[in-house]
N, C-alpha and C positions, 0 to 999 in steps of 0.2 A: 877623709879617713876618720875613724873613731878617735876620740880624745885619749885613748889608752896608749897611743904611740907618742913618744916624747917629741917635742918641738926641737929641731936642731939649731934654732937661733934665727933662721931666715924665714920662719913661718911655715916651712915644709915639715911634714910629719913623715918619718920613715920607719918601716918595720925593722926589727933586728935583722942584720945581714945573714944570720944563720937560720932564720925562721923558715920552716917548710910547712906550707898549708897541708892539713890533713894528717900529719904525723905527730905522734906524741912520743917523747923519749921514754925509754924503759925506766919506770920508777918503781918497779916491784920491790916491795919491802922498805920503801923510803918515802918520806914526804917530799914534795917539790913545791915550787913557787905558787902553784895554783891550788894547792891543797890546804886544808885546815886540819890541824892536829888536835884531837880531843882525848882526854883521859876520862874514862868511865869505869867505875867499879874497879879501879886499879889497873885497867888495861888501856893501852894507847892505840888509837886508830887515826889513820890519815883519811880524810874525806875530800873527795874531789868530784866535780860535776862530770857527768858522762854525756855521750852524744844523744841519749834518749830523753833528756830533760830530767834525769834522775841524779843519784849520787852513788859513787863507788866508795865503799868503806874498806880499807885495807887494815888488817889487824897487825900492827907493827910489833906489839909485845907478845903475840901469840906464838905457840910452838911450831907453827907451819908457815915459813916465809911466803909472803904474797897472798896468804889466805884471807878471805873476807867475804863480803856480800854486796849486793846492790839493791837499791830501792828506787822505784820510779812510779809516778813523777814526784819530784821533791821541790818543785819551783816554789819559791817564797817560804820555805819551811824555816821555822825559828830554830835557834840553837837548841832550845829545849826539845824540839821535835827530833832533831838529829841525835841528841843524847838518848831519847827514848828508842829510836831505831836501833841504836847500838845495844841498849839494855835488852831489847826484845831478842836480838841475835844471841847475846851472851846467855840468855835464859834457855836457849835450845841447843847450845853447844855442849858437847861432852867434855868436861874439864880434864878427863884422863887422856883423851886423844887430841883435843883441840878441833875436832870436826863436828859437823851436825850429828846429833844423836840418831841412831836407827830407831824406827818405830817398833 
């Protein structure tokens, strides 16, 4: 097993008893243990890896709960690159509605 599972003292590594493969708890609008929280231009985002090798960015301080965006692929992106992804998103969001601007 991967080293991410804690050793229970006898050399065995066990997964959390409530872990369910393939299911992610509903974390809409909140950061969780697998996410990174970033503040960019006064706005707060939870960033978490997605199944496509990308990142889901949830806008925690925005006017629309659970609203955000995804970028793929983001493997090995630096913190500065994640910040730039968020800045790019904020540049195209209508500040009056909190949604992407209409063309």
